[in-house]
N, C-alpha and C positions, 0 to 999 in steps of 0.2 A: 576537289574536295570533296565533291557530292559522291565519291565513289567511296572516298575514305568514311565519310558518313554514314550511305550503305553500307559497309563492307561492317560497320562496327555495332547498327543497328542489326543487322541479319546475326550477326553472332552471339552477338548479347541478347539478344529474344530466344535464341534458339538454345543456347545453354541455359539461358534458365530456365525454358520449359523444360526441358531436359532432365534437371538436377530437383527442380520442383516435384516432377514425375517421384523420384526417391522420397523426397523429404514429405510429401502427403501420404506416402504408405506407407514409410517407415513411424509415421505419427499412427496411422490406423491401426499398425500392427503391435502398436505399447512399445516403440522404442524412443528413448531420447536422443533430439538430436542437437548437438553440441556448437555447428557450425552450417550458414548455408551459403557458400562463399560462389560468385559470380566472380571468373578471371584469376589471375595469379599475380601475383610479386605485390607491388607498396600499395597495400589498404587506403582506398579515397574515402570509402565510405562505410561505417562500421554505427549499426544498431540494434538495440534487444528489446522488442516489442512489449508494454506491459503484460504480463502474467506469463511470459512467454520463457524457457530456459535456452531458449536457441538466439546464438549469433547472428544477425545477417550480417553478409562483408562485399561489397564492390571493390577488386581490386583492378589496379593496372591494365592487368594483356587482360585481354578476353577471351582468349584462348585456350576458353575451357573453364571449369570448374569443380567443385565439390561437395560432397554433403558430409560433414562429420559426425560419425555417431559414438555412443558411448559403446565400447569394446573392451573386450579384456584383453583381446590381443595386443590393445595399443598402449593402454595404461591400466593400473591398478581402478575398481570399480568395489565401492564398498558393497556389504552382501546384503542392506536393505535396498540398492539399486541393482542388485545383478537380475533381476528380473525385467530391468530396462535396457540392460546390455544387447545390440546387433549377434552377439556370436552366440547368447542362450536362449535365442527364439527357435521353437521347429522350422524345419528343414520349409516349409514351404510358404512362410513367411519372410523368411530369407528370399529366396527363389523371387516373390513379389515384389518387394524392397528393390533388388537389384534388375527385375525385369521392366520395373514403372520403369524406368528413364529414357532406354526406349521407345516403349511404348507411347508414351508422352509424344517424342516427336512425331511418332504416326499419324498419332490421334491429332496434333495441331496439322500435320498437312490436308489429313482428310479436312478439317476445318478451314483452311485455307485455300483447298481445291472447292469445300462446297459454298463460302463466301463469294469466290470470283462467278461460279455458276449461277449463283442467284442474283449479283449485282447486271451478271451482265457481259458479255467481251464481244468488240467488234473482232472476227476473225473473218477470212477470204472464203469465197461460196467453194465448193468443190469440185471448179472446173477445171480439168485440167489445161497444162500446157502440151506446147509439142515436145514429143519426147526427144532424150537426146542420141544422135544415133548410133548404130550398133547397142542400143542398151536392154537390159529385161523388156522393160515397157514396149520400146519398137519392136523388138521379136516378135511381144505379144497381137500384137495389132492395134495397139495404141497410136494413132493420130496427131491428138490436141483436138482440143473442143468438144470433150467428152464431158458431160455433168453425174459423177459419181453418185449411184441413188443407197448402192449398197455395199457391203465390202465384209469379210472374215478371210479368215487362215481357209486355207482347203480342207475342204471333210467336215467344217463347224457351218455352223447357221450362222445365216446373214441376218447383221442387224446395223440399221441406217445409220448415214453416213450424213454430219449435220455440215458439217463444213470442210476445207480442205488441211486443216490441221488435226481431223479424226483422220484422215487418207493417210500424211506425214507419221504420223506415232502407228497406225499399224504397220506400215512398211517399214518404219525403221526397224520394232518390234520381230518382223517376218525377216526381212535381211541378219540382224541378230542373233536370233534362236534357228536360223536355216529353215524356215517355213514357207511354204509357195503359199499366195494372198490372191483370193477370186475377186476379181468386181464386177458390180454391175450396173452398166451403163446406160446413161438415155440421151439424146442429142441436148443441146446446150437452147432455150427458147430462144428462138431469132434469130440463132447463128446460121449463116447461109455459107459459110465456108466448106468446098468441096473435101474440104477433110474431116468434117463432123461427122458424127454417128448417125447413122441417119434412121436405126433403130431402134425403139425404146428394149429396154430389157436384155440387151445384149451381153453378154458375158465373155471377161479376159479372163484368162489365168495368168496371174506373175511369177514366173519359176524363179523365186530369192531363195530355195537352197541350194542354186548354182553360184552365186555368188561368193566370194573368198571375203569375208566381212569382218574381218580384224579389227579396225577401226573406224566408231560412229563419227566422221567426218562428211566434208564437201563432197570427196571422191565417191564414196559409195550411194550417194544421191544418183550423182553422174553413171553408175554402173545400173542403181534400178532404174534412173533415166526420168523419172520426176522429179524436176528441180523444184521448182514453183505452178505456181495456179496460175491459170490462163490472165494472161495480158493484153490489150488491143496493141499493136504494133505502130503505135503514133509517137510519130518526131515530139518532144518539148522544147524548152531552149534551145536557142541555138548559137552558138557563139560565134562571135568575129576571126572572120580569118580563118577556119579551120573547113576540112571537104566538104558538110552538108553546108554550109552560108556559101561556100565556092560554087556546090553545084545548082544551088535556088531551092531548095530543101528550107518552108516553113515551120514555125510551132505550128501542131494541130493537122500537120499532114498525116495520111493512113499510108502507112506502105501496102501495098497487095501482090507485088511481086517484085524478087531482085534476079533479074535475069529468067532464068526457066522454074524458079523456084516459089512456088507459091509460099506467102506466110500468113502466117495463123495468128501470133501470137508474140509478145515484144520480146522473151527468152528468143524466142527462134531469131529472131531481127536479133538480135546484140551476138550470138551466137554467129550467124553468117557474117556478120561485120567483121568480127574478132578473128576470122578463119578467112577473110579477103586478099591474104597472102600468095594466092595461089594454089590453096587444095583441094574447093571444089568446081569444080567447070561451071556445073548448073547453076551458080550462083552469081556468077559472073557476068557483065552485062549490065542493061539499062535498069531501072527501078520506076516499077507501074505506083502512080499516086494516085489519091482520089484527095481531092481539096476542094471543099467546100461546094459539093456532089459534081463536081468534074473530074474526067479522068485526066493525069496527065504523066509523061515519062520523060524520066532524069534521067542523066549521063552522074553518075554520083560513082566518087574513087575515092574509096579511103583513104587515110594518109596511112605510111606504115610507122610504128611505133616496137622500140624494144623494151619491154618491159619482164625484168628478172631473165634477161639473155634469151627470149622467145619475139622474134618480131610478131607485132599483133594490128591488125585493124582497128581506124579510129578516125569517128568523121567529125567531133567535137560538136556534140550535141546530145541532148537526151533521151532516152531510146525507152519506148514503152509507159504505157499508162498503169496508174494503177491498177490492183486486181479490183472485181467487185465483190463488196466484204457483207456480212450479213452480222447481226446481233444476236449470238447465242446466249440464249437464259433458258436457263430450266427453274422447276416447284419448288417447294423447300423439301420434299422426298426425293424428288427426284436429282434435283441437284447435291444432296447427302451420298445419294447410294452412291451417284457417278464420282464423285470425290474419293468416297471409300473403294470405288473399282480403280480408279485411274491409282490410288497408291499400292494396291496390292499388285497392278501392273508394274508401275515400275519398281518395287521391292521386288518381285522375281526378275525381272530383267536385271537389276543389278548384280541379282545375287548369281545368276547364271555368266555375268559378262566377268567377276571376282572367280568365278572357277573358271571360266576357256583363261583366262590369263595366269592360271596358276597351272595351267595343263599346258599350256603353250597353243591355244589356238587364239588369245585374243590380243592384240599390242599392249605393252605396258603404257603406251601414251596414253589409252584412258583413262588412266592416272592424273585428277587434276588433286593441283594445290592451294595452298589460301592466297596466291597470286592471282590463280584461275578464275580462285572464286569472286574474290575481289574485282574485277575487270567487270566479270558478268553481273556482279550484285549493281557495282554504277550505271552501266547498260542498262538492264533493267528498269531501274530507279529513273531514267531518264526516256525511258517510255512511256510512265506512268506506274499508278497505282497497282492497275490489273498485271500489268507486267510483273512488277517487284515482288506480288502475293505468290504467281506463280514459281518465281524464283525462290521465295522463300520456302515454300513449298515444297519443291524439288531436292531444296539441301535441305529440310530437315527430316525428310525419307532417305534422304541417304546418310545423316548422319546416325537416324533409327539401325540402317539397317548393319552398316558398321559397326555401333558398337553392340551389336548382337552378334560377330563373329567368332569362334571359340579363340579369342587370341587371348593369353590370361592377363594382359594390363587391363581389358576392356571387360565391359558387361557380360561378354558372352560366354569367356572366360571363366567367369566368378559359376556362372550359369553350368558351365561345361565342368568344376570342381562338384556343384551340388547333383548333379546326374549323378557322377561315380558315387557320392555320399548315398544317394537314393536307392542305384543299384547294388553297392556293396554293406550297405550301414554303417562304414569308414569315412571320416573325413581324410581327405590329401595330407599327407606328413609333410611338416613345416621344409624338409630335405626338399623333395620334388616341387614343391610348391615354388621351395626356390630357384629353383633348377627352370622351371615352367616359364614364372615372371623375367628371369634372365634371358630368354629364348623369346619369348614374346616382345620385351623392350626391344632386341636386335632386329626383329623382323618389324616390327613399326618405325624405325627408326629408317630400314630399311625402305618402308614403303614411301616413309616424306619424303625420303634423299630422290624417289624416283619422281615422286610427286614433284617435288621442288625443279628437278631439272624439265620433266615436261612443261611446268609453269615459265622457267627461263626460257626453253624454247619457243612456245608460241608468243610469247610477246617481241621475242627477238626474231625469229624468224620472218 
């Protein structure tokens, strides 16, 4: 039920804001708006405000909406009202009306990100966990338990890193855009692990341009090697009858070594346990444990389970403590500017990924449809208002960028017509407009089919 409600609220809000952008700009340009509709299909609610000529409609299916304006191409217009028709407006007025919808979505995203920045959000500290073996991060010299002070694309000026999410976002962009990232590191205060960096200001270069990043998925971050922030390798709840209980492990035990392998963080310990089917000789052998200030050694033999046709090790206990968190909060101007920058970054990344999908350099699996959006709407809502607002901002950016694509059935297609008109002084002929509309509909239906196929593959996979 939460997923359905969160999905409907998200779509309804984003569609309403998009159409309101068209509506307000049309009114500002002196165009008469006949109907403002959120949703399609059966009318659920209909009203006309006093003193207004616009009918407002809420329909049953919230997968879109429209603003119907007075237009001679759709119905006869009396001579005295001709100046109120959309098609009689100057070119720049028509451009402004069409562009206002996508721009309203982008402005909404800026506001949502700003609200999150102003209210504050709990995020993991930018302390790196142990890199994945053989990954870009390991080859660059990262060992785990390093605090990222600043970072940037190679060749750009470094900027301060506030949280692990800043690191993750920069690495995502770097991998998908094929750009190397330079990190400036410092040791974690109070960390005594031999793996920790010992000198502040150490720099490492992550050669992300060497990664074939066709899809933004979990495997991409394993290739990068930075999967999660540092978590203490602590044993949590121990389940009766499991390998942990049989070996004498207890909740609160801190794992220092597994065989000859020093353990730095929880993710590393989970990987060692999963791979304990005979893959890493250094990880075989007794576990060195710190318990209540004392060092003890236990013989832990993980159970072998088959998951997805692959044997993996399990010990029957929760592994790893939560990471260390920090409250990230910005002032009024910084929060607004940070939100604006994030919208710009997400928009450019979205356009680049779409371009790469067109030329075959990125997987079509990156396309998501309504089922995936609904799934993420429910998951984000279950995590709290802040995560839901971040989800709404991301989808609002996607909706704004999608509508600016030069497809005839979208706002960007109409802007393409107006660009032609501005360059040639002539409107696009009815015959060509009909051909382009048919082609645009076919392409949009193809994209929707791929997105729905990806949705079912994710949900059933």
